[in-house]
Biotite code that builds the C-alpha atoms (Angstrom):
import biotite.structure as struc

atoms = struc.array([
    struc.Atom([-9.154, -61.755, 14.839], chain_id="A", res_id=1, res_name="MET", atom_name="CA", element="C"),
    struc.Atom([-8.161, -59.785, 17.605], chain_id="A", res_id=2, res_name="ASP", atom_name="CA", element="C"),
    struc.Atom([-4.284, -59.189, 16.732], chain_id="A", res_id=3, res_name="ASP", atom_name="CA", element="C"),
    struc.Atom([-5.736, -57.935, 13.603], chain_id="A", res_id=4, res_name="GLN", atom_name="CA", element="C"),
    struc.Atom([-8.036, -55.215, 14.882], chain_id="A", res_id=5, res_name="GLU", atom_name="CA", element="C"),
    struc.Atom([-6.139, -54.209, 17.338], chain_id="A", res_id=6, res_name="LYS", atom_name="CA", element="C"),
    struc.Atom([-3.296, -53.970, 14.300], chain_id="A", res_id=7, res_name="ASN", atom_name="CA", element="C"),
    struc.Atom([-5.685, -52.194, 12.106], chain_id="A", res_id=8, res_name="LEU", atom_name="CA", element="C"),
    struc.Atom([-6.086, -49.872, 15.522], chain_id="A", res_id=9, res_name="GLU", atom_name="CA", element="C"),
    struc.Atom([-2.787, -49.098, 16.041], chain_id="A", res_id=10, res_name="ASP", atom_name="CA", element="C"),
    struc.Atom([-2.128, -48.133, 12.331], chain_id="A", res_id=11, res_name="ARG", atom_name="CA", element="C"),
    struc.Atom([-5.225, -46.321, 12.229], chain_id="A", res_id=12, res_name="ARG", atom_name="CA", element="C"),
    struc.Atom([-4.283, -44.025, 15.245], chain_id="A", res_id=13, res_name="ASN", atom_name="CA", element="C"),
    struc.Atom([-0.485, -43.671, 13.922], chain_id="A", res_id=14, res_name="ARG", atom_name="CA", element="C"),
    struc.Atom([-2.165, -42.266, 10.876], chain_id="A", res_id=15, res_name="LEU", atom_name="CA", element="C"),
    struc.Atom([-4.440, -39.586, 12.482], chain_id="A", res_id=16, res_name="GLY", atom_name="CA", element="C"),
    struc.Atom([-1.396, -38.005, 14.125], chain_id="A", res_id=17, res_name="ASP", atom_name="CA", element="C"),
    struc.Atom([0.426, -37.947, 10.765], chain_id="A", res_id=18, res_name="LYS", atom_name="CA", element="C"),
    struc.Atom([-2.675, -36.424, 9.791], chain_id="A", res_id=19, res_name="LEU", atom_name="CA", element="C"),
    struc.Atom([-3.168, -34.227, 12.382], chain_id="A", res_id=20, res_name="ALA", atom_name="CA", element="C"),
    struc.Atom([0.664, -33.026, 12.079], chain_id="A", res_id=21, res_name="GLY", atom_name="CA", element="C"),
    struc.Atom([0.360, -32.332, 8.502], chain_id="A", res_id=22, res_name="LEU", atom_name="CA", element="C"),
    struc.Atom([-2.938, -30.415, 9.301], chain_id="A", res_id=23, res_name="LYS", atom_name="CA", element="C"),
    struc.Atom([-1.044, -27.871, 11.656], chain_id="A", res_id=24, res_name="VAL", atom_name="CA", element="C"),
    struc.Atom([1.617, -27.874, 9.497], chain_id="A", res_id=25, res_name="LYS", atom_name="CA", element="C"),
    struc.Atom([-0.596, -26.929, 6.692], chain_id="A", res_id=26, res_name="ALA", atom_name="CA", element="C"),
    struc.Atom([-1.974, -24.248, 8.531], chain_id="A", res_id=27, res_name="GLY", atom_name="CA", element="C"),
    struc.Atom([0.929, -22.528, 9.638], chain_id="A", res_id=28, res_name="ASP", atom_name="CA", element="C"),
    struc.Atom([1.804, -22.275, 6.216], chain_id="A", res_id=29, res_name="ASP", atom_name="CA", element="C"),
    struc.Atom([-1.476, -20.873, 5.184], chain_id="A", res_id=30, res_name="ALA", atom_name="CA", element="C"),
    struc.Atom([-0.647, -18.369, 8.198], chain_id="A", res_id=31, res_name="ASP", atom_name="CA", element="C"),
    struc.Atom([2.636, -17.845, 6.677], chain_id="A", res_id=32, res_name="LYS", atom_name="CA", element="C"),
    struc.Atom([0.967, -16.992, 2.918], chain_id="A", res_id=33, res_name="GLY", atom_name="CA", element="C"),
    struc.Atom([-1.450, -14.051, 4.317], chain_id="A", res_id=34, res_name="ALA", atom_name="CA", element="C"),
    struc.Atom([1.309, -12.461, 6.185], chain_id="A", res_id=35, res_name="SER", atom_name="CA", element="C"),
    struc.Atom([3.409, -12.785, 3.373], chain_id="A", res_id=36, res_name="ALA", atom_name="CA", element="C"),
    struc.Atom([0.654, -10.976, 1.238], chain_id="A", res_id=37, res_name="ALA", atom_name="CA", element="C"),
    struc.Atom([-0.154, -8.405, 3.676], chain_id="A", res_id=38, res_name="ALA", atom_name="CA", element="C"),
    struc.Atom([3.767, -7.234, 3.478], chain_id="A", res_id=39, res_name="SER", atom_name="CA", element="C"),
    struc.Atom([3.322, -7.544, -0.372], chain_id="A", res_id=40, res_name="ARG", atom_name="CA", element="C"),
    struc.Atom([0.016, -5.381, -0.111], chain_id="A", res_id=41, res_name="LYS", atom_name="CA", element="C"),
    struc.Atom([1.834, -2.861, 2.293], chain_id="A", res_id=42, res_name="GLY", atom_name="CA", element="C"),
    struc.Atom([4.837, -2.851, -0.149], chain_id="A", res_id=43, res_name="PHE", atom_name="CA", element="C"),
    struc.Atom([3.342, -1.937, -2.713], chain_id="A", res_id=44, res_name="GLY", atom_name="CA", element="C"),
    struc.Atom([1.115, 0.831, -1.241], chain_id="A", res_id=45, res_name="GLU", atom_name="CA", element="C"),
    struc.Atom([4.137, 2.179, -0.061], chain_id="A", res_id=46, res_name="ALA", atom_name="CA", element="C"),
    struc.Atom([5.775, 2.592, -3.414], chain_id="A", res_id=47, res_name="MET", atom_name="CA", element="C"),
    struc.Atom([2.832, 4.481, -4.459], chain_id="A", res_id=48, res_name="LYS", atom_name="CA", element="C"),
    struc.Atom([2.913, 6.516, -2.053], chain_id="A", res_id=49, res_name="LEU", atom_name="CA", element="C"),
    struc.Atom([6.378, 7.640, -2.501], chain_id="A", res_id=50, res_name="SER", atom_name="CA", element="C"),
    struc.Atom([6.474, 7.222, -6.003], chain_id="A", res_id=51, res_name="SER", atom_name="CA", element="C"),
    struc.Atom([3.405, 10.244, -5.997], chain_id="A", res_id=52, res_name="GLU", atom_name="CA", element="C"),
    struc.Atom([5.208, 12.423, -3.726], chain_id="A", res_id=53, res_name="PHE", atom_name="CA", element="C"),
    struc.Atom([8.677, 12.390, -5.285], chain_id="A", res_id=54, res_name="LEU", atom_name="CA", element="C"),
    struc.Atom([6.920, 13.198, -8.097], chain_id="A", res_id=55, res_name="SER", atom_name="CA", element="C"),
    struc.Atom([5.502, 16.054, -7.569], chain_id="A", res_id=56, res_name="ALA", atom_name="CA", element="C"),
    struc.Atom([8.854, 17.795, -6.404], chain_id="A", res_id=57, res_name="VAL", atom_name="CA", element="C"),
    struc.Atom([10.751, 17.103, -9.380], chain_id="A", res_id=58, res_name="ILE", atom_name="CA", element="C"),
    struc.Atom([8.015, 18.357, -11.540], chain_id="A", res_id=59, res_name="VAL", atom_name="CA", element="C"),
    struc.Atom([7.478, 21.670, -9.120], chain_id="A", res_id=60, res_name="GLY", atom_name="CA", element="C"),
    struc.Atom([11.764, 21.816, -9.439], chain_id="A", res_id=61, res_name="ALA", atom_name="CA", element="C"),
    struc.Atom([11.596, 21.106, -12.912], chain_id="A", res_id=62, res_name="LEU", atom_name="CA", element="C"),
    struc.Atom([8.904, 23.695, -13.972], chain_id="A", res_id=63, res_name="LEU", atom_name="CA", element="C"),
    struc.Atom([10.790, 26.070, -11.299], chain_id="A", res_id=64, res_name="GLY", atom_name="CA", element="C"),
    struc.Atom([14.586, 25.768, -13.063], chain_id="A", res_id=65, res_name="TYR", atom_name="CA", element="C"),
    struc.Atom([12.663, 26.106, -16.519], chain_id="A", res_id=66, res_name="LEU", atom_name="CA", element="C"),
    struc.Atom([10.872, 29.160, -15.638], chain_id="A", res_id=67, res_name="LEU", atom_name="CA", element="C"),
    struc.Atom([14.199, 30.523, -13.616], chain_id="A", res_id=68, res_name="ASP", atom_name="CA", element="C"),
    struc.Atom([15.332, 29.810, -17.053], chain_id="A", res_id=69, res_name="ARG", atom_name="CA", element="C"),
    struc.Atom([13.749, 31.629, -19.305], chain_id="A", res_id=70, res_name="PHE", atom_name="CA", element="C"),
    struc.Atom([12.623, 34.471, -17.548], chain_id="A", res_id=71, res_name="ALA", atom_name="CA", element="C"),
    struc.Atom([15.939, 34.861, -16.022], chain_id="A", res_id=72, res_name="GLY", atom_name="CA", element="C"),
    struc.Atom([13.792, 35.231, -12.176], chain_id="A", res_id=73, res_name="THR", atom_name="CA", element="C"),
    struc.Atom([16.711, 32.631, -11.014], chain_id="A", res_id=74, res_name="SER", atom_name="CA", element="C"),
    struc.Atom([16.762, 31.427, -8.105], chain_id="A", res_id=75, res_name="PRO", atom_name="CA", element="C"),
    struc.Atom([13.041, 32.386, -7.239], chain_id="A", res_id=76, res_name="TRP", atom_name="CA", element="C"),
    struc.Atom([11.256, 30.462, -9.588], chain_id="A", res_id=77, res_name="GLY", atom_name="CA", element="C"),
    struc.Atom([12.723, 27.500, -8.372], chain_id="A", res_id=78, res_name="LEU", atom_name="CA", element="C"),
    struc.Atom([12.014, 27.973, -5.038], chain_id="A", res_id=79, res_name="ILE", atom_name="CA", element="C"),
    struc.Atom([8.616, 28.434, -5.085], chain_id="A", res_id=80, res_name="ILE", atom_name="CA", element="C"),
    struc.Atom([7.792, 25.898, -7.240], chain_id="A", res_id=81, res_name="LEU", atom_name="CA", element="C"),
    struc.Atom([9.843, 23.341, -5.559], chain_id="A", res_id=82, res_name="LEU", atom_name="CA", element="C"),
    struc.Atom([7.867, 24.291, -2.829], chain_id="A", res_id=83, res_name="LEU", atom_name="CA", element="C"),
    struc.Atom([3.978, 24.019, -4.153], chain_id="A", res_id=84, res_name="LEU", atom_name="CA", element="C"),
    struc.Atom([6.026, 20.597, -5.704], chain_id="A", res_id=85, res_name="GLY", atom_name="CA", element="C"),
    struc.Atom([6.116, 20.343, -2.399], chain_id="A", res_id=86, res_name="PHE", atom_name="CA", element="C"),
    struc.Atom([2.900, 20.902, -0.643], chain_id="A", res_id=87, res_name="CYS", atom_name="CA", element="C"),
    struc.Atom([1.453, 19.363, -3.449], chain_id="A", res_id=88, res_name="ALA", atom_name="CA", element="C"),
    struc.Atom([3.083, 15.884, -2.471], chain_id="A", res_id=89, res_name="GLY", atom_name="CA", element="C"),
    struc.Atom([1.808, 15.987, 0.624], chain_id="A", res_id=90, res_name="VAL", atom_name="CA", element="C"),
    struc.Atom([-1.945, 16.413, 0.100], chain_id="A", res_id=91, res_name="LEU", atom_name="CA", element="C"),
    struc.Atom([-1.539, 13.640, -2.522], chain_id="A", res_id=92, res_name="ASN", atom_name="CA", element="C"),
    struc.Atom([-0.264, 11.307, -0.259], chain_id="A", res_id=93, res_name="VAL", atom_name="CA", element="C"),
    struc.Atom([-2.881, 12.551, 2.482], chain_id="A", res_id=94, res_name="LEU", atom_name="CA", element="C"),
    struc.Atom([-5.610, 12.044, -0.228], chain_id="A", res_id=95, res_name="ARG", atom_name="CA", element="C"),
    struc.Atom([-4.164, 8.868, -1.280], chain_id="A", res_id=96, res_name="ALA", atom_name="CA", element="C"),
    struc.Atom([-4.219, 7.548, 2.689], chain_id="A", res_id=97, res_name="VAL", atom_name="CA", element="C"),
    struc.Atom([-7.551, 9.187, 3.426], chain_id="A", res_id=98, res_name="GLY", atom_name="CA", element="C"),
    struc.Atom([-6.487, 11.618, 5.704], chain_id="A", res_id=99, res_name="LYS", atom_name="CA", element="C"),
    struc.Atom([-8.181, 14.603, 3.526], chain_id="A", res_id=100, res_name="VAL", atom_name="CA", element="C"),
    struc.Atom([-11.210, 13.945, 1.605], chain_id="A", res_id=101, res_name="SER", atom_name="CA", element="C"),
    struc.Atom([-13.730, 15.729, -0.684], chain_id="A", res_id=102, res_name="SER", atom_name="CA", element="C"),
    struc.Atom([-15.602, 19.118, 0.163], chain_id="A", res_id=103, res_name="PRO", atom_name="CA", element="C"),
    struc.Atom([-19.004, 17.875, 1.766], chain_id="A", res_id=104, res_name="HIS", atom_name="CA", element="C"),
    struc.Atom([-21.675, 18.124, -0.315], chain_id="A", res_id=105, res_name="PRO", atom_name="CA", element="C"),
    struc.Atom([-23.359, 20.496, 1.239], chain_id="A", res_id=106, res_name="ALA", atom_name="CA", element="C"),
    struc.Atom([-20.348, 22.845, 1.292], chain_id="A", res_id=107, res_name="ASP", atom_name="CA", element="C"),
    struc.Atom([-19.647, 22.092, -2.843], chain_id="A", res_id=108, res_name="ARG", atom_name="CA", element="C"),
    struc.Atom([-20.660, 25.437, -4.652], chain_id="A", res_id=109, res_name="SER", atom_name="CA", element="C"),
    struc.Atom([-24.401, 24.344, -7.128], chain_id="A", res_id=110, res_name="PRO", atom_name="CA", element="C"),
    struc.Atom([-22.749, 24.250, -10.278], chain_id="A", res_id=111, res_name="GLY", atom_name="CA", element="C"),
    struc.Atom([-20.437, 21.445, -9.593], chain_id="A", res_id=112, res_name="GLU", atom_name="CA", element="C"),
    struc.Atom([-20.742, 17.788, -9.979], chain_id="A", res_id=113, res_name="ASN", atom_name="CA", element="C"),
    struc.Atom([-22.372, 15.573, -7.346], chain_id="A", res_id=114, res_name="LYS", atom_name="CA", element="C"),
    struc.Atom([-20.737, 12.675, -6.630], chain_id="A", res_id=115, res_name="LYS", atom_name="CA", element="C"),
])
């Protein structure tokens, strides 16, 4: 009986060691998955911010070109509206990141909606 119990104890210890190794490996995989999820989230945020900025600049340039084309003010409409588009893009990015927020409720005019 002692040999059987010793063999069972050895097998139990080996299985315990294997399970501990698998748990460590599973923990490493979970850490990699969390890191990959954070990386995807950051990439998505970067794409959102860059598209907001580029769309504002492109719309400003397009409106400036059209103004110059129909009003004959070339190149001033393009220059001014391109700069305004750039400023609007920067403001959109800063708002999305949270660096610029809406005015403090005390600074709002009385007719504005309260948020």
